[in-house]
C-alpha positions in Angstrom: -0.3 0.0 0.2 3.1 2.5 1.0 4.6 2.0 -2.1 1.6 2.8 -4.1 1.3 5.9 -2.0 4.7 6.8 -3.2 4.2 6.0 -6.9 1.0 8.0 -7.0 3.0 10.9 -5.3 6.0 10.8 -7.9 3.5 10.7 -11.1 1.8 13.9 -9.5 5.3 15.4 -9.2 6.0 14.3 -12.5 2.9 15.4 -14.2 3.6 19.1 -12.4 6.8 19.2 -13.8 6.0 18.3 -17.6 2.9 21.1 -16.8 5.9 23.4 -16.3 8.0 22.4 -19.2 5.0 22.9 -21.4 4.0 26.0 -20.0 7.6 27.4 -20.2 7.5 26.7 -23.8 3.8 27.8 -24.6 4.9 31.2 -23.4 8.2 30.9 -25.1 6.7 30.2 -28.6 3.8 32.8 -28.3 5.9 35.5 -26.3 3.8 35.6 -23.6 6.2 36.4 -20.7 3.7 37.0 -18.0 3.1 33.2 -18.0 6.4 32.7 -17.4 6.8 34.4 -14.0 4.1 31.4 -12.8 5.7 29.1 -14.4 9.1 30.0 -12.6 6.9 29.9 -9.2 5.7 26.2 -10.4 9.0 25.1 -10.8 10.3 26.8 -7.3 7.6 24.9 -5.8 8.4 21.4 -7.1 12.1 22.2 -6.5 11.1 23.3 -3.1 8.2 20.5 -2.0 8.8 17.5 -4.4 12.1 17.1 -5.0 12.3 14.6 -2.0 10.0 12.1 -4.0 11.1 12.7 -7.2 14.9 12.3 -6.8 14.7 9.9 -3.7 17.1 7.2 -5.0 19.5 9.9 -6.4 19.4 12.1 -3.0 20.1 9.2 -0.9 23.2 8.0 -3.3 24.6 11.8 -3.1 24.3 12.0 0.5 26.6 8.7 0.6 29.0 9.9 -1.2 29.1 13.0 0.5 29.5 11.1 4.1 32.3 9.0 2.4 34.1 12.5 1.3 33.1 13.8 4.9 35.2 10.2 6.7 38.2 10.7 4.2 38.7 14.1 4.6 38.3 14.1 8.9 41.1 11.2 8.5 43.2 13.3 6.1 42.9 16.3 8.7 43.9 13.8 11.4 46.3 12.2 9.3 48.2 15.6 8.3 47.9 17.0 12.1 49.2 14.3 13.8 52.8 15.0 11.2 53.7 11.5 11.5 52.5 11.0 7.5 55.9 12.6 6.1 58.4 11.9 9.0 61.7 10.2 8.0 62.9 7.3 10.3 66.1 8.5 12.1 68.8 6.0 11.7 
């Protein structure tokens, strides 16, 4: 049931996204530039509310990559601050 609800939500946002694209192209071809203000508002609404639903998998993948980069970054900072990385063994 939950999966069905997610699919319906995704289709709703996808429909709104295509509506925004169609309205943009219509406004551009008919030179009704005032319609573009509505399209910009609709696009910002989709970006704000629909991004989590439309791009859920991509956002999860991106967040995992960011976490991995942060782990490597912190390890690098720790290694550089310990100053043991470039010390040569004195004989």
